[in-house]
N, C-alpha and C positions, 0 to 999 in steps of 0.2 A: 800665301801664293795661290794661284788658280789650281783647281783640281783637274787631273786628267780624266777624261771620259772613259769609263770601263768599256771593254769590248761589247758587252751585252747591250749597251746603250749607244753604240756608235752610230746607229741609224735614227736615233731619237733626237728630233730637233729641239725639244725642251731641254734635254740633257746637254746638248751642245751649246745652247744659249746660256744655260746656267753656268757652264764652264767659263764663259766669257764674262758675263755680267752678274752672276749669282752671288758674288761676294759683296758684303755690306759696303766696303769702301769703294768698290768699282761703281756701284750704282750711284753713290753720292757724288763721285767724281763726274759722272755723266750729267747728273743734275746740276752741278756747279758750272760745268762747261756750258750747258745750255743757258745758264743765268748770266753768262758773260765773264766768268772768272777763269782765266786761262793761264796764269803764271804760277810757278811753283810756290812762291812765298805766300801769295794770296790764297791759294788752295790750302796750304798748310795752316794758315791763320784762321780761315773760315771753318775748317773741319777739325782743327785741333788734333792733327794726325802726326805721327812721328815722321821724320825725314826718311828713315829707312823704309817704312811701310809705304809712304807716298811714292817714293822712287820705284818700288816694286810694282805698285798698282798702275802707275802711269806707264811704265815699261810694258806691262801686260796688255793694257788697252791700246797702246801704239802697235804692239806686235799683232794684236787681234784685228787691227784695222778700224777700231772705234774712234781713236784719237790720232791726230797727226801732229808732228812737231814742226812748228813754224818759227824760224829765227826772227827775233825782234831787235837784237842788239849784236854788234860786232865788237870784238876785243875787250873782254872775252865774249864769245858767242853765247847768247842766252836764247832760250826757246819758249814759245807759248804752246799750249796744248789745246787744239781746236777740234771740234767734232768733224768727222768725215761724213760722207753721205750715209754710210752704215751707222755712224753714231747718231745722226739726226733722225734716222729711221727708228731709233729707240725712244723718241720723244712720246709717241702714243703709249708706249709701255709704261713710262714714268707717270703719265697722266692717269692711265688706267689703275695703276697701283695707288696713286693718291686718292682717286675717286673711291676705290674700294675701302681704303683705310678711313677716309672721311665718313663714310656711311656705316661701316661695320666694326671698326676699331675705336674711332674717336666719336662716332655718332651712335644713334640708337637703332639703326637699321631702317629707318623710314626713307621712302623715296620722296624726295622733295627738291624743288628748284629754289627754295629759300634757304635760310640759315638762321640759327639762333643768334640773338644779339651778342651773347657772351660765349659763343661757340668757337671752336678752333678755326673754322673756315673764315669767320668774321675777323678774328684776330689776325689771321694770315693776310687777308686783304688789306686790313687797316694798318699793316706794317709796311705797305708799299710806298707811301710818300717818302721821297728821298732816294728811291731806287731808280736807277737808269735802265731804260730798255736797251737790250743788246743791239748792236749795229754791225752789219746791216740785218734787217729783219723783214725780208720781202714776203708778202702774203698775196695770194691770188685775188684779184679785184674783179668785180662784176663788169667793170668797164673794159676789161681785157688786160692781159699781162699781169705783172706783179707790182705792188705798191707798198711802200713802207708805211706802217701805222702812223708814224709821226710826220706831219707835213713840214717840209723844210722851210717853206716860205711863210708859215703861219706863226703868230706870236704865241699861240697855244693850240693844242689839239684835244678835242673831246673824243674819246673812244667809248662807245656804249656797246656792251656785250649783251646779247639776248639769246634765248634758247633756239627758237626757230619760228618761221612764218609758215602758214598753211597753204601758201600759194607759191609754186604750182603743185608741189608734192603734198599729198594729204598727210596730216599729222598722225602719229601712231595712235592706236586705239587706247582710250583711257587718258589721253593727253590732258584734257580739261580737269581730270580728277587729281592731277599732280599739283600741289600748291606752288604757285609762283610761275606757272607756264603761260597763263593767259595774259595777253596784252602786247605781244611782239609787234603786231601790225599797228596797233595804236601808238606804240613808242616810236616806230619809224615815221608815222604820220606827224606826230608832234614835233620831232626833230626836223622833219621836212617843213612844217609850217613855220617853225622858228628859224629856219636856215638863214634867211636874210639878216636877222639880228645877229647871228653868229658871225657871218662873213663881214658884216659892217664893223665888227669889233676886231677883225683880223684873226678870227678863230676858225680852224678847220674842224670838220665833223667826219667821223668814220663810224660806220656800223660794223659789228663783228659777230659772226655766228659760225657754227661748225658745218653749216650747209655748203653744198658745192656751189661753185661760181655760176653755173648755168641756172641753178635754182634761184640764186640771188638775182641774177640778171632778169629772169622772167618776173620776179616780184618787183624789182626796181622799175621795170617798164610799166607794169600795171599800176603802180602807185606813184609814178613820176618822182622817184627819189632822186634828189639833185646831188647827193654826196656819195662817195664810194662805199660799197658794201664789200667787206673783206672776208675771205673764207679761212677759217682756222681749222679746217678738217684734218690737217697734219699736225696740229698742236704746236705750231711754231711760236705762237704768242702765249698760249695757256701754259705751256711747259716752263719757259723761263720765269714767268710771273707767278707760277703756281696758282692759277686762277681756279676757282671752284667749278665743278661740273656735276652732272647727274646723268645716269644711263637710262635711256628708254628708247624703244624702237630699234634695238640692237646697235645703238651708237651713243657716244658721249656727247652731251649738249652743254654749252656754257650756261652757267647761272647768270641771271641778270645783274649787271653792275655797270658803273660809270667811272671812268678815269679821266682826269685832266692832266695832260702832259705838256711840259714847256718845250721850247725850241731845242734845249740841250738834252732832250729825251728823258728828263727826270719827272717821275710821277709827283704831282703836287697836291692832288685831291682825289679822294675815292668816295663812292657811295655804294654801300653794300651792307645788308641786303636792301634791295629796292622794292618797296611795297606800295609806294605812291608814285606812279609813273609821271603824271603831269608835274608834280612837285620836283621830281628828279631832273626833268628837263630844265625847269626854271633854275634849279640850283646849279646845274652844270653850266648854264649861261652866266650866272652870277660869278661863280668861282673862276671860270675861264676868263672872264673880263678882268678879274683881279690880277690873274697871271699876266694877261696881255698888257695891262696898264703898267706893269713893272718894266716892260720893254719900251715904253713910250719915252 
């Protein structure tokens, strides 16, 4: 059960947060809710947790305002457990913890935007085929408002994640010294130049970075980008998919990767790590065409 905060730490926000989510199971339940697992049985099955402990932890997170119970069945009434606004505000915390562990626990401490071919990040990304993106999953778009990463009217959607472009906001000092950071503008240009080929095959394209929408908007205008650029600054996409990140310039950036997603929101193909950007664009088109052809 959750621990009570002692009087000496009553004004300490770290202690108060730890009392809500500092428990192992509580953190994993927030992780699974972000991944789209909301029902008691599927949470128990995924986490291999006892029914007693699961009931206690879910009750604690509901009482703390992190989860809310939403009925999905009548007679008998059954509930799903969904993240509240307070729960969704924890997504950057989960991604920051993942980033720290990827570098300092599972990795060798190097700062890099790449990954080892046999490393844990690569294994995690390559386990995504077959995974469905949670719905809804609105992300701020450079075109204004919010947009789902998966285009509902497309036979397939290509999502390419990239660290950051240097326009209009200058990149952090030492950016070019970090392996894997160079090439974000090139990547956007190559997808732009191939955009007609994608659309002719019924394929949607989305670019995703952790930059703000106003920064993406200025870049898209300067480079005449025809497809939406989506901001994952709040980790709405990276948290449920557990996408790899790296920290520089006092913020987390997405590592470069490509996903092909079908109309049912299922990941069908991944490319990670991406070391040859032109080849990655060509491969994305070829794999997305295969997925689109299944719909013909």
